[in-house]
N, C-alpha and C positions, 0 to 999 in steps of 0.2 A: 504494500499500500504506500502511495506517494502521500507527501504532505507539502503544503506551501511554506517555504522556510524564509522567504523575504522577497521584497521588490526594490529593485534599483533602476538607476538610469542606464548604467553601463556595466556589463559583466565582462571581465577578462578571464580566459581559462588558460592556465599555465603561468608560472612565475620564472621562467628563464629570463634572458636578456630582453627579448622582445616584450614578454608579459609586464616585466617591471616597468619599462618605459611607457607602455600603453596604459597601465593602470595609473601612473603618477600623472601623465599628461591629462587624462581624463579627470581625475580627482582635482587636479590643480585648476582645471578650467570650470570647477563648480559642480560637476555631476557626482551624484552618489554612486559610488564604484564599489564593486565587489571583484577581489582577486581570488579565484578558487584554484588550487593547485594539489597535485597528488601528494607532496610532501612539503611541509612548511620548512623543514631543515634543509631543503634543497634550493631554496631561493637564490637566483643569479648564480647557480652552480656552474663551475667550468669543467665539464666532462672530458675536455681535451686540453690543449695548450693552456697553461695558466699565464695567459698574456693578453694584452689589448693593444690595438694599433698595428702599425706596419704600413706598407704602401697601399694607398687608396683607403684601406680600413682606418687608418689614422685620421684621414680626412673626414671620414664619417663621424667619427667620435667627437671631433671638433665641431662639426655641423650640428650634432645632437646637443652639444652644450650651447652653440649660438642660438638655437631654437628654445632652449630652457629645459633640456632634458638632464638626466642624471649620471650617465655613464662616466663621462669626463670627471666629474667632481668625485665620483666613487673610487675610480682608479688613482686619482692624484692623492687620496687619503690612505691608499693601501698598497702602493707599488713598492717592490724591493728592488727594482733596477729600472732606469729610464735611459733610452738611447734615442738620438735622432739619426735615421738612416739615410742614406743617399745624399750625404752632404757634399760629396764630390760631383754631383750632377746638378741640373738645372733646379730652381725653386719649385716647379710643378710637381716634381716627384719627391721632395723632401717629406719624410714621414716619421712621425714619432711613434716609438713602441715602448711599451711599459711591461715588465715582468710583474705579475700580481702575486700577493700573498692570497691564495685562493679562498682560504678560510676567512681571513680578515675582510676580503672584498665581499663575501657572501654576508657576513655579519653586519658589515657597514650598510649594505643595501637593504636587509632585513629591516634594520633600525629605522632607516628612512622611510620605508613603506609603513611600518607600524606607528610612525609619528605623523604620517601625512593626514590631515583632515580630510573628510569625505571618503576615505577608503578603509574598506573592511576586507580582512584576510580570513579564508576559510580553507581547511584542508578537506579535500575530497576529491573523487574520481568521477569526472563528468563523463556520461555514457551516451546521452543523446541530447539533442536540441528541441527546444518547444517551438512549434511552428503554428501560427494562427493567422489565417486569412492570407496565406502566402507570404507572411513575414516572420523573421526569427525573432521570438519573444522571450527567450531565456534558455535554461539548461536544467537537465535532471542528472543528480549523481547516483552513485551506486546504492546509496542508502535510502534513495526515494525522495531526497530532498529536491524540491522545485524552486528554482530562483527565477524570478520574472525580471525583465529589462526591456528597454526600448532599443537597445544595441548590445550586440555580443561580439567580443573579439577573441578569435582563436589563435593561441600562440603556443601550440603543442609540441613543438620541437621535433625530436626524433622518436617521440612516444607512440605515435599512431601505428598500431601493429608492429611494435618494435620487435626485433629479433637479433639476439647476439650470437656471433659465430666465432669460434676459435678452433681450427682444425676440423675435426668430425664432431666436436660438441656444439650443439645448436640448442638454444632455448629461447622462450619468448621473455622479452625484458626490454625495459627502457634503459637509458644509459647508467652505468655504475649500478647494475643490478636493481634498479627500480621498477616498479609496476608499469607495464605497457598499457596504452589506452587501446584496447581492441574494439569494444562496442561502439565507441565514438566514431571510428573509421568506418565501421559498417553502417552506422547511421548516415554518414555523409554520402556513402554510395547510394543508399535507399533514397536519399534526397535528390539524387540525379547528378551529383558531382563526379567528375572524372578525375580519378587518382591514379598515380603511377608510383613505382617502387624506387627509391634511392638507396644509396648505401654510403656510409662513412666510416672511419676507423680511428683508432687511437693506439698509440705505442705503449710499451711496458713502462712501469715506474720501478726505479731501483733505489737501493739505500746508499745514501751519501758517503757512509763510512766504509763501504766497500768499493769506492771509485779511487783509482790512482790518478789523482789530478795532476801529477808531475809530467804525465805523458800527453797532456792536453794543452791546448792554447787558451789562455784567459780572456774572457770577453767582459771587460768591466763597463759600467754604466757611465754616462757623462758626468764630468767633474761638476759642471753647473747645469744640472738638469732642467729642461723646459718642462711645461705642464700642458695637459690637455684642455682643462678648463680655463676660460678666460678669467675666472674669479679666483683661481688659486694663486697664493702669493708665496707659499714657502712649503717645502718638501716635508715628508714625514720625519720624525726625530731620529730613526734608526739609519745606520750606515747601509749603503746598496750592497747586495750580493751579486757576485760575478756569475756569469754564465760560462760554459767551457766548450770548446770545439776539439772534436777528433774526427776519425774517418773510418769507414769501413775497410776491411782488409781483403785480400784475395781469398783468404779462408772464409770470411763472412759470405763472399758470393758463391763459394763452392758449397757451403752448407745450405744455402737457399735453393741453389740449383738442384742439389740432390734431394730436396724435400718439396719441389714443386708439385709433385703428385699428391701431396698432402695439402696443398694450398687451396683454401675454398674458392678463391676467385678463379682458379684454373680446373677445378674438379666439378663445377656447375652447381655447387651448393649455394653459392651467392647468386641471387637473381637481380638484386638491384644495381643501378648504375652508380658507379663511384665518381669522386671528384678528379677532373683531369689535372688540376694545378696542385693537388696534394696526394700524390699517388703513394700506395704502400711500398715498403722496400722491396717486397718480392716483385711488384710491378716495375720499379726501377731497374732492378737487375735485368729483367727480361726486356724491357723497352730500350735501355741504354747499356747494352751488353758491352759496348766498347770502352765504357767508362772504367778505369782501374779502381775507383773509389768514390764514395758519396760522402757528404758532410753528415755529421752527427752533433748535434748540440745537446749538452746536459744543462737543463734549466732547473733551478730550484723551485719548489712548490710553495714555499713559505718560510717564515722566520723560525717558527716552532716545530717544524718537521724535518725529517732527513730524506723525505722522498725527493727524487729527482725525476723530471719528465725527460724522456729520450726522444727529442725531436728529430726527425728524419727516419725513424725506424717503426712507423705505423704498420701493423701487421695483424693477420688473422691466422698465421701458421700455428700449429699445436704448441702448447705450453712448453714442452720439453725442447722442442726446436728453437722457441724464442730464446730460451736460456743459453743454449748451445751458440746461437747466433750473437747474443750479446757479448758472450765471453770471448769472441773472436775479434772485438773491437779493441784497439790499443787503449789501455787505461781502465777497461772493464773486464780484465782477465779473471778476477776473483769476484765479480759483481754478484750481489744477491737481488733477486727480482721480488718486488713487494706486490706489484699488481701486473697481471697479465695483460697484453695488448689483445685488442678484439675488433672485430667489424661489427656494425650494426646497421640493419635494413629497417626502413620505415616507409610509411605512405606519405605522399604529398599530393597537394592539389595541383592541378595543372593551371599556372598562374594566368593564362589568358582568360580564365573565367572571372577575372577580378577587372573592376574599374580602376582607373588611376588613383582613386581614392582608397584602395584596398578593399572596398565593400564588393561582396560577391554579386555577380550580376543575376545568378539563379535565385538567390534568396536574399532580398532587402533586408537590412538591419543585421546582417552577418558580415563581420569583416575578419581578414585573416592577415597574419603577420609573422615573419621569421621562416624557420626551416620548413614549416608546413607549406610555404610558398615556393619551395625548391632551392632556397639559397643555403650556403655554409658559412659558418662564422658568427661569432658573437656580435661583432660590430654590424654586419649586414642585418642581423636579426634586430638589433636595438635600434637601427635606423628605420626599419619598417614598423617597429612597434611604436615609437613616438608619433609617427604619421597616422598609423591606425587608431591610435588613442585620441588624437587631436580630431580626426575626422569622425570618429564614433560619437565623441562629445558634441562636435558641431551639428551632426545629424539630429541628435536628441534635442538640441537647442534650435532647430530649424535654420541653421546657417549653411551656407554653401560650403563644400569640401575645399581643403587647401591641397593643391597639386603643386609640387616642386617641378620647375622646368629642367631639362637637361643642361642648361646653360647657368643654372642657379645653384646646383648641388649635386654631389656624387649620389646622394640619397635619390634624387630626381632621376639620374641616369640609370640607378639600379631598378627603381620602380617601373620606369618606361619600358626598360628592356624585358623585365619580367612579363608585364600586362600586354605588351606589343608583340613581343618575339617569343615568349615562352623560354623554357629551358629544358634541354634534354638530359642534363647532368646537374650536379650540385653547383649552383650558380656562386662564383666568386668575384666579388669586385676587383677590377685592376685599373690602374691609371689609364692604360690603353683603351679602355672601353669608353672614355670620356673624350669627346671630339673638342671640347672647350676646356681641357685640363689646365691651361695657363690661367685661366680665369677662376678655376676651381682649386685654389692652392690652400696648403696647410695654414699659411699665415692670415688669410683674408676671409675665413669663415664667418667671422663676425660681422664684417662689412656686408656680405652676401645675405646673412640669415637673421641677424639680431633685430633689425627693423619689423621683420616679419614675426619672429618671436614675441615682440612687444605688442604688435597689432593683434595677434592672436590672444595673448593674455598670459604668456608663460614666462615673459621677461618682466622684472619688477622695474618700478620707476627709477630707483636708484641705479640699478645696473644699467638702464637705457641712458641714463644722464652720463655715466662714466663712458659708455661706448661712443656718445656724441662728442664728448670732450676728447677722446683718443682720436676719433676721425678728424676732428677740427684741427688738432695738433699735426697730424700726417700732412693734412692739406696745407697748413701754414709753413711747414718745414719745405715742402716741395715748392711753394711759391717763393720762399725766401732763397732757395738755391737757385732759382731761375733769374733772381735780380742781383745776387751777390757777384761781385767781380773779383777775380782772383789775378793779381798783376805779378808779373815775372820779376820782381825785384830781387836783389842779392839774396836776402834771407830766405825767401820763398823758393828761389832755385836750388839753394842749399839743402831745404827741406825735402824737396822732390828728389834730388840726387841721392840723399842719405837713404831714401826708401826705394831706390833703384827705379824710379819713375821718370820718364822723359818730361821735363819742364815745359810749359807752353811757351811759344815765342812772342805772344801777344796776350793781353788780358782775355780771360776765359770765365764764362759763368759757371756756377756750381753744377748745374745739371748736364752741361757739355762735358765737364771734367768727370763726373760720376759715370757718364755713359761709357768712358774709355774701359775697356776689359780688364785692365789691370789695376783699376782703381776701385777701391771699396769706400763705403761711407765713412769708415773710421778714418781714412787719410783725409776725405774732404773735411771732416770735422776738425782735423789738425789745422788745415790751411784756412779754413773759413768756419770757425766754431759758432755753433747758434748761440743766442743770447739767452737761451732758456734750457732747463734740463729736459732730456728725453730719455724715455725707457729703451732698452735694447729691442724690445718689441716693435716700437715706434721707428727706430732706426732701421730695422730689417725691412719694414714695410716700404719706408721711403726708398731704400736702395733698390728693392725689386720694382716698384712702380716706376722708377725713373729709368733703370737699365733696360726693362722689358716693355717700355712704353709703345714702341712701334708694333710689336708682336701682340700685345694686349688689344691695341686698336684694331689690328686685323681681325682678331677673334670676335671683338665686339661688333664689327661689320657683318660678319658672318651670322652672328646671333640676331642682329636687326633683320637680316634677310629671312632667317628661319622663323622668326617671330610673326612674320606676315602670314605664313602658312598656319602656325599654332593658332592665330586669331580666327581662322576661317573654321567655324565650328559646324560639325555634321550632326544633324537630328538623329536622336537615339533610335528613333523608329524608321529610319530610311530603309526602303525596300530596294536593295542592290540588284534584285532580279529584274527590276523595271528599267535599269539603266543599260541602254544599248552601247556597245562599244567596249565594254569592260571584258577582260579575258576571263575565262571560266576559273582559272586559279585566283585571280584577283577577287572576283564575285564571292567566291567560296570564303576566303580568307577574310574579307571585310565583313561578310555576314557573321562569321565565327566571333571576331574580335570585336566588332562594332566599335571603331576608333571614335574618339570624341572630336577630333580636328583633322584638318588636312595634313598636318605636320606628323600626327601620329600615324596616319594612314600611309604616308610616304615611307615610314620605317618598318612597315610590315613586309616580312619576306615573301616574295611571290608577287607583290604589287609594284608594277613597273612605272617609270615616269610617264608612259603613255596613259597607263590606267589613271594616274593622278590628273592629267590633262583632261580625260573624259570626265572624271568625278568633278573637277572645277568647273567645266562647262555646264554640267547638268545642274549643280547647285546654283550657279549664276542664273540659268534660265528659270529655275524654280523660283528663285527670289524675285525675278521679273514678272512672274505670272500675276495677272489682276486677281485680286481677292473676290471671290464670288459671293454675292449676298445671299 
């Protein structure tokens, strides 16, 4: 027998990285929100790598923060190492990466959720959705509790019909031996949703006291770490912990090759499709047979544990083979394995069944975010989570959804890719997926998104004032550099020569000097010091904006051209079968995906420029048709 357990504005199912952001966004926007999850002790759990950030992923964390989300603040409170990656490359690919204390990260996020007004936490296993009059109206748990709401957000991660695989050992499970959500997956199929099977995996964990670090290369954190959140001012009080680099050996490769007949991904046991950009060690050995070795990173899982994560050795080989394989790696000859690596299969919703708001097309009132949409990674999940939470709340409040453009955020790139193109493997964000990546930099996420976060209601008045002040200081310093004149007198020439820089032969303004490839803002500051104090963050922004001004303007021109197509909206109920001249493939794809604009339609695989021309002509003719009384 069921019973009515409560009524809310928004219900979020699952408290992983997507669910936490969705629930917090909804509650902070004034909606009475319920967060229901299988195990309250697993909130914000990191079942794989205990880290946040990296290329493209770090950009997303900054974007979440700029919108008013929580992930950046949480990792800044709990990191045990922070490094800026790709500093030898251009600013478009600079990426911050943090090693997390996974227990502290969970604890800090749980505290944030518990203290959030408008947010209720419940432990329970959701087994089906409540549907009334063609709309999602709530959820039912295994115990019969019926929770009603005006919007529901599913963030079920890898729990939908989860199945763990290690060699010939196979059993139903979520990550880290948690309960899987079997009946909810079955219910989604009954409701007509198309689901597919994906796979991911995790490497073994080993005991730190059994590692010989003398045979490895030390990978320390940055001496002056930067932070993910624009609000963070100081690092946690403890010293950073190093990671360690070693490599597989010929013996490692021989052990794996000898046991491939026991590898589930080659025996047919694994049915799900795995991530291309995070292959298992057995897959690396097969696909890259010419490589004599592969990198292996030993990463600490926390301050109060001896567990180390063996990055680069994700595997589903039998347990005894994993131990033999580990002990063939330099520095791990006497290692003790604390947890076995495994593969996990799970169901995902085909994401072309979603609107750009992340609301499902088939069932209004139901939103989905995170790995259920076919993505991989904590950051990708959190980015979807905040947008689903925002849009679920706005739907309850009768407001239009917020949709980020591809030129506005990596989150926008990801969601547009998912709902427009779909994915046939676990989707991972890469900087190469963004055509406007020079505009979507790590350093300028606040400029791109904080005004929107303020408009939505997730950025406080105080924080917005600080942002405006920072923006003004950047603009003022660029204007100052345009007007300041640096004259080649004896003292200035000597300063140039001491720094190995060719002095100008005639007076030069600060912007022209800074645009020289060999000149940094730090040097310009020496020859033409500003009359006010500037933070390192502002100096970095000024240097990038000046040095890359020409490239940035070119991308802005491309954005302006594309925005014309994005503004040409397509009626939701458009009958594509009535449009003569469309190819059969285009007609089928357009009817399936139902793009909201010409811009989105142009990015659908199988829709050609000729099809777009036909569609534009048809919409224009329809617009000019006289209205019949």
